[in-house]
C-alpha positions, 0 to 999 in steps of 0.5 A: 736315487732308486728308479720307479722300477726298483720302487715297484719291486720293494715288496719282493725285496723286503721278503728276500731270504739270505742264502747260506754260503756253500764255501768258505768265501765270505767267512773271515772270523777265526774259529778258535772257541771251544764249548767251555769258552761258550759256557763261560760266555753264557754263564758270565753274561747271564749270571750278572750282579742281579744274583747279588741283589735280585734274590733279596728284593724278590724274596722280601716283597713278592715271593718269600721263600718260594722264590726258589720256585719263582726261579724254577718257573723263570728258568723253564720259560727261558729254556723255551727260548734257549731251545729255539736258539740252540736249534738254529745255532746247530743249523746255521753256524754263522755270526748273527744270532736271531738276526741271521735266523730270521733272515734265512727263514722269514726275509730281509725286513724281519731280519733287519727289525730283529738285528736292530732290536738286538743292537738296542738290547746290547747297547743299553745292557752294556751301558747299564752294567758299566754304570752298575760296575762303577757304582759298586766300585764307588760304594767300596770307596765310600762314594768318593767319585760320585761326590766329586763329580756331583760337585764339579760336573753336575748335569740337570737336564731331563734324561741325563744322569746326575753327573757324567760317569767317567769311570763307566765310560772308560771301562767300556772303552778299555774292554772294547780295546780288549775285545778288538785285540782278539776273541780268544784273548777276551774269552780267556779273561771272561773265563777267569772272572766267571770262574771267580764269580761261580766260586763266590756263589758256591761259597754263599750257597754252602754257607747258607745251607750250613748256617741256615734254619729250616724254621725260616721257611715255616714261619707262622702268621703270628710270628710276623707281628712279633718280629716286626715289633722287635724291629720297629720297637712298638706293637702298633707299627708291627700290626700295620706292617703285618700285611706287607709280609704276607701270611708266613710259611713257604708261600707267604704271598700265595701262589700269585706272589710266586708267579709275580716273582717268576716274572721278575726273575725271568729277566735274570736269565737274559744273556744266553743268546750271546752264545748264538752270535759266535757261530763263525768263531766256534770250532764245532758249532753244531755241537758246541752252541746247543750244549753251551746254551742249555748248560749255561741256563742250567748252571745259572738256574742252579746258582740262582736257586742255591743263592736264593735258598741260602738267603731265605734259610739264613734269615727270615725273608721279611728281614732281608735287605733289598739293596745288599741282601748278602752282606746283611745276611752274613752279618745276621749269622755272625759272619761279617767278614764274608762281605768282602768275598761278596764284594769280590764276587759282585765285581767279578760278576759285573765284569763278566756280565759286561764282557758278555754284553759287549761281545755279541754287539759287534758281531750283530753289527758285523753280520748286518754290515756284511749283508749290506743292511748297514754301512760296509766299513762296519764289516772290516776284519782285523788281522786277528780275524776280529770285527775291529771297526764294529767293536770300536764303534759299538763300544764308543756308542755304549761308552757315550750312553754310560757317560751321560744318560740316565739308563734306568728308564731305558731298561724296559725298552731293552726288554722289549727288544729282547723279548721280541727277538725271542718270539721271532726266533721261536716263530722261525723254528716253526716255519722252518720245520714245516716248510716244504722241500722242493719235490718233483711230485708237487703239482699245481692244485685247483682252487679249493674252498678255504673252509674245506682246505683247513678241514682237510688239512686238520683231519687228513694232512698230507704225508709230506710238507706241501705249499698248502700245509706250509700256508696253514702253518703260517696262518695258524702262527699269525693267529697265535700271535694275534691271540697272544696279544689279546691274551696279554691285553686281557691279563693286564687290563682286566687283572682286577676283574679276574681276581674278583672272579668276573664271568666276562673277564674269565670268558675273555681270558679263556677264548684266546687260550682256546684259540691258541690251543686250536691253532697249536693242534692244527699246526701239530697235525701238519707234516714236518720237513725231513731235514735233520740237524744235530739238535732239534727243538722237541715237542713241536709246535707246543714249546715254541708257541708257549714261548711266543705267548709268554713273551707277548704277555711279558711285553704287554706288562711293560710301560707305555713310555718304554713302548714309545722309546722303542717305536722311536728307535725303530723309526730311526732303524727304518730310515736307515734300512729304506734309505740305505740297506734295502738298496745295498743288500748283498742278496741283490748282488748274486748273478743268476744261477750262482751264489750260495745255496739256501738254508736247508728247510728253506726250499733247498737241501744242498747244504748239509746239517751235520757237524762236518759243515764247519768246513764252511769257515775253516779255522785260522792257520796254526790252530 
């Protein structure tokens, strides 16, 4: 048991930051991945089966043909988080993604919270995609597996699935075995499935542009009742259904419908962050990770844009099927045989998405176990230089979830973890870029009134970062987080009042926005660190602050039940951390005056930021 002296030092332990190794010791993974491998991994993970379903559902019920703008807005919002990940990927070429980035910037407690969030997101994502793969394959077989399992192994307990999904669990175990065999081998399989998926989507897009009709983007309101009457068989039902289809045209549900569609489409871009977990396995991470993240988001946007445009051009948006939009659309234009290509593409998308979900999960486990925050056996590396124990354990947990549990209720909980990780990384970028470098000219200052201090740092900031200017950024960032929470509450709870134009609602919405803008201007006036990286987020501090604000609003829209499940997961995590991780952290084991150097920008400059830093972890022999 920890002694009283250790308990008194807990606050200091919670804030200790990870130091980046200054040599190759401690880095045991194989550097063998290229930019193309990362691109396939990011596209495969992000461009899942949602592209075959989501476009039809959102276009019919929320956005209409303006779904193409919804995807554009969602892509821009996702790019805000992607740019922050890209900068850290260039600065810290190690496994761990957002967990590692927060560890080197804001301290151990935030790092554990971020890593535990990521594990939640990846394990639920893996199990969900596995069950979707099983359901899609069973659909092609005429639902024979579901009928057999429902008849012989039905489950009726709350929280469990209707029947155990043996096929989904077996698929996860099979892919976990593939991933444990070696990173290069698994990425080759992923590249093949991703290429097939992209080819099918290209076929869908080209077909839609060839057979599409621009008049489907210019429907008039009086066209809708006629079409509804044709489908329903009587005029009275058509009159009742008219309002459900909006007013026709390119934005039948108005610009608010386009924005609501963008909120739904945002989650279609989740997955690119798996690229950031490969920092120790990429040949040139400073170049490949930023390029992989940005290009994968661009390719995914083009695919979503092309498929949604083709879909709404091939047939009127109000006739789209919400479950199988593409096969129904091809039947509408007389190309029924194309549904086989769609089925192949859907299975390829699910396979690459499943690999993309499973790939980062063991690397987060490995990084946390290597740092001592989780149990050390999880950091074991095989002779293939792959985190084999973490891969098999994470695969086993995901397989158990896929086998037994009803995952529909857990997807919102997964979204909380992902959005919170995005926000933490955006905040870490700001703290890192405005953190002072150690300087012999820094001298202690006397006490200054707080109001005078803030005014002086706004009107006449110092020429280089100082502890005071860094403190201003920290407090301003804290204020932005609080104001973003207030903004999200107002935008969610007071939405009916806002649509009605209530003065107090508009005022309550404007005040947090003005506060966020004032904090952004205050941060903007502060001097930035002179440390450079091969990729840096532009337009600081506005892009990271915008990312944090949007992520907070999206989190506030999730259900209370999702937040309760999330808090339960975090309670389990804190039990593990305070019972084990805080006392076994590798950061407490460095003798005085030895050990690795801190990350550049976190009070040390010794570790270079240029591409030659990949010497930190040399490639495996024979590469």
